[in-house]
N, C-alpha and C positions, 0 to 999 in steps of 0.2 A: 143779249146786250145789257150791260149794267151801266146806269147813268148816275154820276155823282157830281154834285155842285160843291164848289168851295168859294169862300169869300172872307172878308175881313171881320164880319160880325158888327163892328161899330165904325161909323164914318162920321166925320164932323161936317157940319153944314158948309157948303161951297166947295167941298172937296170932290174928287172923282172916285166913284165906286167902280172897282174892277172885280169881275166874277169869272170863274172858270168852270166849265162843264167837261168832264172826262167821260167818254163813252168807251167802255171796256168790252172786249169780245165782239166788236163789230167795227165797221168803217163808216165814218161820217160822209164818205164820198160814194157810198153805194148808190147806184142809179135810182133816182126818184126820191131819195130821202130828203126830209126837211127837218131842220133843227130849230127849236124856238126857245126863247126866254119868255117866261110868264111870271107874273108876280101877284101876290095877294096881300093887300094892306089889311091891318086889323079892322075887322067889322065890315069888310068890303068883299066884292066878288073877284074873280080872276081877271087879270088885265094882261092882254098880250103886249109884249114889248117889241120884239123883233124876231125875224126868221132869216136863216141862211140855208140855202139849198145845196144839194150835192155838188152842183157845178159852181158854187161860190156866189150865186146871185143873192142879194140881200133885200129885205123888205122891212119897213119900220111902221110902227104905230105913229100916225101923223102927230098925235099930241105929245109924243116923246122924241120925235125924230131929230130935232135940233140938238138934243143932248145925248143921243145914243149912238153907239157904234158896236156892231156885231162883227166878229171875225172868226177865223178858224186856223188851227194848226193841223194840217192833214198828217204830218209825220207822227203826231201823238194822239190823234183823234180827239182833239179838244176844241170846244167852242167857247169863245170869250165874249164878254159883254162889258162895255164901259159906259157909265152914266155920269155925265159931268154936272157940276154945279148942283149937287144934291141938296135937298131940303128935308125937313122932318116928314114931309108928305111922301118921300121916297122910302120911308120905313116900311118894310114888307118882308114876307117870305118870298124868295126868288127861286123859281123852278126852271129846270131844263127839261124840255120835252122833245122827244124824237119820234118821227113817223118814218119808219124804214121797214116796210113790210108789216111789222107789228108796231104797236104804240109803246113808247118807253117814257117813264117819268122818273126823275130823280126824287129824293126825299125832300129836297129844298134846303136852302141856306137862309138863315134869318139875318137880316141887315137892319140895324137901327141907326138912324141919323140923329145925332145929338151932340151938343157941345159939352 
C-alpha cells in the first residue's frame, strides 16, 4: 500500500483547510484497518488529529474536535480531512497514517497558514 497526501500548500487565516490521503494498492475498508491524520508543527512533536476506522467510525483529538472533520471515499480509497477556522498555529506538515496489517505513512504535505 502506498499512501500519498495532497493539500493546498497555503491557506489564509479563518479559511478551511482540506486535505486528501489516497491509499493505492489496498483498501481503506479492510477489516481492522485504522487511518489517521497526524501533524507536526515546526519545532514540535507529532500531534494526532483524527482517526477513521474500516467501518467508518471516527475519533477526534478533543483539542481539535470542534474544528475537524474526517471522512472517506471508499470508491477511491481516499481519506479526507477538513480543518475549519485555521490560524497560523495550524501551520504544519500533515501526514496520513494507516494501520492495516502493516503500518503505512505518507511523505506528508506542508501547509502554511498565512495572509
